[in-house]
TITI-692808 format. One record per residue: x, z, y of N, C-alpha, C, O in turn; residue in three letters. Coordinates in pm, whole numbers, padded with zeros to 5 digits, always signed. Atoms other than C-alpha are relative to their C-alpha. Layout:
<dobas>
XZYXZYXZYXZYALA
...
</dobas>
This chain:
<dobas>
-00054+00028+00105-01438+01956+01092+00039-00145+00023-00046-00216+00078UNK
-00069+00110-00011-01212+01644+01091-00074-00085-00102-00096-00042-00215UNK
+00060+00112+00071-01394+01297+00966+00129-00077-00068+00228-00118-00006UNK
-00101+00076+00083-01184+01135+00693-00072-00114-00064-00167-00088-00138UNK
+00044+00141+00036-01267+00761+00612+00108-00049-00095+00224-00063-00055UNK
-00093+00083+00088-01108+00599+00280-00048-00143+00018-00170-00158+00010UNK
+00015+00145-00030-01109+00218+00348+00086-00085-00085+00208-00073-00067UNK
-00079+00112+00075-00985-00065+00097-00001-00120+00046-00074-00217+00027UNK
-00019+00145-00091-00817-00298+00334+00022-00132-00098+00098-00142-00194UNK
-00016+00131+00087-00852-00638+00194+00120-00090+00066+00138-00096+00187UNK
-00097+00123-00035-00565-00912+00207-00041-00057+00113-00158-00095+00114UNK
+00031+00071-00094-00548-01063+00546-00058+00080+00114-00092+00021+00217UNK
+00070-00098-00092-00687-00772+00742+00108+00083+00075+00193+00146+00013UNK
-00070-00105-00085-00516-00587+01022-00013+00136-00006-00128+00180-00012UNK
+00041-00161+00007-00467-00204+01008-00014+00051+00160+00044+00149+00206UNK
+00031-00036-00126-00605-00207+01370-00141-00041+00035-00189-00120-00047UNK
+00138+00013-00025-00957-00232+01523-00017-00144+00057-00112-00216+00028UNK
+00024+00144-00056-00901-00554+01717+00072-00105-00083+00176-00084-00145UNK
-00036+00119+00079-00859-00891+01560+00102-00085+00076+00084-00109+00195UNK
-00103+00063-00086-00542-01087+01650+00048-00120-00114+00036-00108-00236UNK
-00048+00125+00066-00393-01445+01537-00056-00021-00097+00006-00035-00202UNK
+00092+00047+00130-00691-01522+01317-00008+00100-00090-00062+00064-00195UNK
+00026-00125+00124-00691-01185+01107-00095+00084+00085-00085+00124+00201UNK
+00111-00111-00054-00993-00974+01152+00076+00129-00003+00185+00142-00059UNK
-00045-00118-00029-00947-00616+01250-00096+00084-00064-00195+00029-00112UNK
+00072-00101+00067-01100-00288+01111-00131-00012+00049-00220-00003-00037UNK
+00131+00001-00054-01400-00321+01342-00118-00103-00088-00241-00101-00084UNK
+00113+00100+00076-01548-00600+01110-00033+00055-00114-00120+00005-00185UNK
+00054-00070+00124-01564-00354+00836-00050+00134+00032-00142+00177-00036UNK
+00039-00161-00035-01609+00005+00989-00051+00021+00117+00026+00051+00208UNK
+00106-00026-00113-01892+00042+01242+00011+00153+00052-00093+00208+00089UNK
-00003-00126-00066-01774+00381+01363+00090+00010+00095+00198-00049+00086UNK
-00097-00008-00138-01621+00476+01702+00069+00140-00015+00014+00240-00061UNK
-00082-00113-00013-01348+00720+01744+00072+00051-00112+00122+00163-00112UNK
-00105-00016+00099-01163+00704+01435+00112-00111-00001+00088-00224+00042UNK
-00095+00055-00017-00821+00577+01397+00094+00013-00151+00102+00108-00228UNK
-00080-00006+00129-00583+00465+01111+00098+00100+00013+00144+00135+00122UNK
-00114-00104+00014-00332+00725+00978+00113-00086-00069+00115-00086-00192UNK
-00086+00095+00076-00053+00482+00891-00049-00150+00031-00136-00178+00113UNK
+00008+00141+00007-00043+00108+00842+00003-00064-00123+00076-00011-00207UNK
-00027+00081+00120-00075-00140+00565+00039-00144+00075-00027-00171+00175UNK
-00029+00119-00055+00093-00492+00655-00116-00075-00016-00199-00031-00096UNK
+00107+00095+00022-00160-00785+00687-00007-00061-00162-00110-00089-00223UNK
+00012+00074+00139-00056-00929+00343+00017+00135-00111+00084+00125-00214UNK
-00006-00099+00074-00091-00595+00191-00153+00074-00038-00230+00078+00058UNK
+00113-00035+00021-00397-00437+00029-00010+00169-00027+00086+00245-00023UNK
+00043-00136+00011-00584-00095-00037+00005+00106+00104+00005+00087+00226UNK
+00036-00105-00061-00612+00243+00061+00072+00008+00138+00194+00009+00158UNK
-00040-00037-00142-00614+00294+00443-00077+00106+00025-00196+00096-00008UNK
+00059-00129-00035-00711+00639+00557-00008+00007+00182+00082-00003+00265UNK
+00037-00002-00152-00883+00666+00904-00046+00146+00029-00104+00202-00064UNK
+00071-00121-00054-00985+01003+01101-00017+00000+00122+00033-00087+00193UNK
+00009-00016-00158-01087+01120+01428+00075+00123+00048+00049+00168+00160UNK
-00099-00097-00027-00824+01395+01427+00114-00024+00012+00178-00051-00089UNK
-00131+00049-00040-00518+01324+01602+00108+00068-00081+00200+00015-00145UNK
-00123-00109+00113-00314+01617+01423+00005-00030-00141+00111-00031-00203UNK
+00021+00045+00145-00441+01517+01086+00053-00154-00016+00111-00184-00120UNK
-00035+00127-00001-00375+01132+01181+00176+00019-00011+00234-00024-00110UNK
-00139-00028-00020-00003+01231+01277+00055+00061-00140+00164+00023-00182UNK
-00071-00081+00108+00055+01458+00967-00016-00093-00119+00075-00086-00202UNK
+00004+00094+00101-00058+01188+00724+00078-00114-00001+00117-00166-00106UNK
-00079+00124-00021+00129+00901+00875+00181+00035+00013+00275-00038-00017UNK
-00163-00032-00014+00471+01083+00950+00070+00026-00120+00024+00098-00209UNK
-00081-00024+00128+00732+01078+00694+00052+00118-00030+00086+00152-00144UNK
-00064-00152+00033+00856+01429+00753-00093+00068-00053-00052+00181-00079UNK
+00063-00078+00088+00587+01559+00582+00005-00041-00139-00059+00021-00223UNK
-00005+00057+00143+00663+01367+00272-00126+00011-00097-00128+00070-00205UNK
+00123-00005+00061+00326+01326+00166+00027-00134-00105+00089-00231-00062UNK
-00016+00110+00091+00324+01085-00155-00081-00118-00003-00202-00107-00020UNK
+00090+00118-00010+00207+00733-00133+00037-00070-00112+00154-00094-00142UNK
-00012+00052+00143+00137+00569-00467-00047-00159+00022-00156-00189+00071UNK
+00029+00142-00019+00162+00167-00472-00004-00070-00125+00076-00028-00209UNK
-00005+00075+00092+00085-00081-00725+00049-00143+00047-00007-00212+00132UNK
-00061+00148-00037+00313-00405-00712+00010-00087-00119+00068-00065-00226UNK
-00042+00105+00108+00286-00717-00893+00125-00071+00032+00135-00124+00143UNK
-00107+00026-00022+00621-00820-00928+00048-00154-00067-00018-00199-00161UNK
-00052+00121+00082+00802-01149-01038+00122+00045-00089+00216+00112-00046UNK
-00103-00043+00092+01013-01106-01347-00082+00101-00109-00205+00102-00102UNK
+00057-00058+00085+00946-00860-01645+00094+00134+00000+00167+00137-00099UNK
-00084-00109+00000+01136-00521-01570-00049+00078-00120-00163+00087-00165UNK
+00027-00120+00081+01185-00263-01819+00037+00134+00061+00089+00125+00172UNK
-00017-00107-00059+01221+00111-01752+00144+00006+00072+00153+00047+00188UNK
-00115+00015-00042+01585+00061-01709+00007-00063+00143+00051-00003+00241UNK
-00023+00104-00091+01572-00220-01474-00085+00060+00144-00065+00001+00250UNK
+00024-00058-00101+01386-00004-01231+00037+00129+00035-00039+00204+00096UNK
-00059-00088-00029+01636+00256-01214+00053+00007+00149+00054+00108+00220UNK
-00032+00007-00168+01759+00143-00867-00099+00049+00111-00065+00086+00223UNK
+00107-00040-00098+01420+00228-00707-00023+00145-00002-00088+00203+00086UNK
+00014-00159+00009+01446+00601-00839+00134+00052+00081+00132+00174+00095UNK
-00113-00033-00054+01786+00634-00657-00018-00050+00172-00091-00141+00214UNK
+00033+00053-00154+01821+00617-00256+00090-00150-00019+00189-00175-00088UNK
-00031+00146+00005+01854+00232-00183+00037-00025+00144-00036+00009+00237UNK
-00057+00052-00145+02057+00099+00121-00077-00142+00000-00064-00237-00076UNK
+00057+00140-00023+01828-00161+00267+00050-00059+00134-00014-00142+00199UNK
-00092+00051-00113+02087-00223+00546-00050+00065+00133+00040+00098+00210UNK
+00025-00085-00121+01878-00048+00842-00035+00129-00035-00060+00215+00051UNK
+00035-00169+00037+01803+00272+00648+00022+00006-00166+00027-00083-00251UNK
-00003-00028+00153+01837+00440+00323-00117+00061-00042-00169+00151+00025UNK
+00113-00058+00040+01552+00514+00119+00000+00131-00057+00111+00168-00095UNK
+00004-00117+00094+01447+00846-00049-00017-00050-00137-00076-00154-00167UNK
+00033+00042+00134+01456+00841-00403-00179-00004-00024-00257+00081+00022UNK
+00115+00005+00001+01120+00700-00519-00030+00008-00165+00064-00012-00242UNK
+00023+00002+00135+00928+00737-00874-00042-00133-00008-00115-00187+00076UNK
+00057+00142+00047+00881+00399-01042-00022-00013-00160+00050+00045-00241UNK
+00015+00006+00135+00759+00316-01363-00112-00141-00033-00215-00164+00031UNK
+00075+00118+00056+00618-00013-01554-00138+00048-00032-00161+00159-00080UNK
+00152-00032+00024+00229-00029-01577-00072-00088-00048-00017-00198-00040UNK
+00086+00092+00043-00053-00213-01726-00038-00059+00156-00015+00004+00259UNK
+00090+00052-00112-00242-00450-01463-00115+00087+00022-00201+00097-00066UNK
+00114-00096-00041-00478-00199-01281-00124-00039-00057-00149-00159-00068UNK
+00109+00013+00062-00804-00152-01445-00101-00039+00139-00069-00003+00253UNK
+00083+00027-00119-01101-00291-01214+00070-00066+00113+00044-00037+00230UNK
-00072+00050-00106-00858-00509-01035-00085-00130+00070-00135-00221+00004UNK
+00112+00113-00068-01058-00742-00788+00096-00119+00034+00214-00101+00064UNK
-00075+00153-00005-00934-01109-00754+00046+00014+00165-00029+00068+00246UNK
-00047+00025-00137-00727-01169-00420-00024-00119+00046-00015-00218-00025UNK
+00030+00114-00067-00818-01406-00171+00093-00057+00115+00062-00009+00225UNK
-00043+00124+00116-00613-01646-00169+00078+00079-00108+00142+00181-00082UNK
-00058-00043+00119-00489-01581-00526+00156+00000+00006+00210-00077+00086UNK
-00134-00002-00006-00128-01504-00585+00041-00121-00082-00015-00146-00189UNK
-00059+00105+00062+00071-01806-00679+00050+00008-00146+00146+00080-00175UNK
-00044+00004+00135+00102-01874-01046+00095-00091-00054+00075-00212-00043UNK
-00090+00114+00051+00385-02036-01207+00035+00057-00129+00061+00174-00152UNK
-00012-00051+00137+00429-02054-01575+00120+00041-00049+00131+00113-00148UNK
-00126-00018+00061+00780-02045-01609+00084+00162+00046+00186+00211-00004UNK
-00005-00127-00039+00802-01714-01438-00088+00116-00014-00188+00126+00057UNK
+00091-00105+00036+00655-01406-01576-00024+00105+00117+00055+00127+00208UNK
+00020-00126-00106+00494-01118-01372-00035+00131-00067-00094+00130-00175UNK
+00046-00120+00054+00451-00740-01424-00049+00078+00120-00041+00045+00238UNK
+00059-00102-00097+00289-00447-01262+00098+00137-00021+00129+00196-00125UNK
-00079-00129-00008+00502-00154-01133-00083+00095+00065-00180+00052+00127UNK
+00058-00111-00093+00387+00191-00980+00114+00053+00051+00207+00094-00019UNK
-00127-00068-00063+00623+00315-00707-00074+00119+00079-00185+00101+00130UNK
+00049-00106-00072+00556+00639-00552+00117+00055+00123+00216+00125+00105UNK
-00081-00053-00115+00709+00696-00204-00018+00147+00072-00130+00197+00077UNK
+00041-00113-00120+00737+01009+00031+00037-00051+00128+00066+00030+00216UNK
-00044+00051-00134+00820+00787+00315-00074-00134+00019-00128-00176-00084UNK
+00058+00147-00024+00676+00442+00452+00043-00080+00108-00021-00106+00210UNK
-00078+00078-00104+00900+00250+00638-00067-00156+00009-00153-00183-00075UNK
+00057+00148+00003+00811-00150+00738+00053-00066-00120+00171-00086-00149UNK
-00021+00078+00130+00776-00325+00421+00101+00057-00085+00190-00012-00135UNK
-00105-00056+00101+00970-00094+00219-00016-00016-00125+00085-00024-00196UNK
+00027+00039+00149+00816-00157-00105+00050-00132-00034+00129-00154-00125UNK
-00050+00132+00016+00865-00510-00075+00159-00042+00010+00209-00140-00045UNK
-00117+00013-00023+01202-00480+00033+00085+00069-00117+00191+00026-00163UNK
-00083-00070+00130+01313-00245-00247-00019-00065-00131+00073-00077-00211UNK
-00020+00092+00121+01172-00453-00526+00063-00130+00019+00085-00192-00085UNK
-00068+00114-00019+01336-00751-00381+00162+00039-00036+00230-00028-00115UNK
-00134-00024+00040+01680-00573-00388+00007+00044-00162+00110+00028-00228UNK
-00021-00036+00139+01624-00454-00727-00019-00120-00102-00002-00105-00223UNK
+00005+00132+00081+01562-00831-00850-00149-00016-00027-00178-00106-00106UNK
+00119+00042+00050+01203-00822-00879-00119-00011+00134-00200+00077+00163UNK
+00098+00013-00134+01002-00968-00548-00133+00018-00022-00202-00038-00108UNK
+00147-00028+00020+00682-00830-00499-00088-00116+00037-00059-00180+00139UNK
+00082+00112-00014+00405-01093-00521-00133+00055+00044-00193-00028+00113UNK
+00102-00070-00044+00101-00848-00452+00029+00129+00015+00106+00179-00067UNK
-00025-00149-00038+00105-00494-00302-00131+00066+00028-00204+00036+00122UNK
+00150-00064-00041-00200-00267-00326+00065+00172-00021+00135+00219-00111UNK
-00004-00119-00029-00188+00087-00194-00110+00093-00082-00232+00089-00061UNK
+00114-00055+00077-00352+00312-00442-00056+00146+00032-00170+00191+00019UNK
+00055-00155-00044-00344+00675-00318+00112+00047+00110+00228+00006+00114UNK
-00070-00094-00114-00209+00893-00025-00034+00125-00029-00151+00162-00037UNK
+00023-00153+00052-00157+01251-00126-00120+00010-00108-00102-00029-00223UNK
+00110-00029+00110-00493+01337-00306-00117-00095-00013-00201-00104-00103UNK
+00086+00090-00019-00677+01068-00164+00011-00135-00088+00116-00199-00089UNK
-00005+00120+00111-00759+00778-00425-00084-00112+00059-00181-00095+00133UNK
+00089+00127-00029-00880+00415-00383-00113-00024-00089-00206-00103-00068UNK
+00099+00047+00129-01076+00422-00706-00147+00019+00044-00197+00117+00100UNK
+00151-00002-00023-01438+00319-00680-00014-00076+00129-00128-00096+00170UNK
+00015+00091-00129-01368+00109-00354+00021-00132-00013+00139-00154-00038UNK
-00012+00141-00007-01409-00272-00353+00068-00030+00128+00056+00045+00224UNK
-00052+00060-00127-01210-00482-00095-00098+00023+00109-00216+00006+00076UNK
+00089-00019-00119-01375-00405+00260-00098+00129-00005-00161+00167+00094UNK
+00074-00112-00007-01553-00104+00137+00069+00135+00051+00192+00146+00054UNK
-00039-00116-00077-01533+00249+00305-00093+00113-00079-00185+00092-00159UNK
+00065-00132+00046-01647+00599+00221+00045+00120+00072+00166+00123+00097UNK
-00038-00132-00055-01627+00938+00381+00049+00083-00125-00004+00093-00235UNK
-00059-00079+00126-01386+01165+00186-00029+00138+00004+00021+00212-00081UNK
+00038-00117-00007-01537+01468+00297-00151+00031-00015-00192+00147-00009UNK
</dobas>
């Protein structure tokens, strides 16, 4: 049976086992040999990263052709309403590719949200809001590029779920077996 590990990747940590350019890698948090990340999160993104020892499963989880939904919580600049998120729900031309339609909704700040280190820059004159975006693909910096194109740049990005796997209950740097 394949081993599946759910990890809450902190801000500033790489989605690889080796450290690089002053950023720690996964080996600083996960003392298990033979598991590999199924997909990636940018160094400045946080949240659910799935690791497995099964190469076929790793490919299935990461490959956009399988259309596995990935749920993200984005703290954005501005105060979008439901109508302002409509561009995210349609295919969006980002220059080098056109996105698949996403689900998007305004949400309350996530419950049990941990503080980010370093904190998100606060500016009195610019409000912020949280939105939930569900993608069935995962191109490089896609959520950040989509929210910026829609007029609401991302300040903080947390992946909350991949398929049926949830981040719930894991603090930054914590992991658990999913099976």
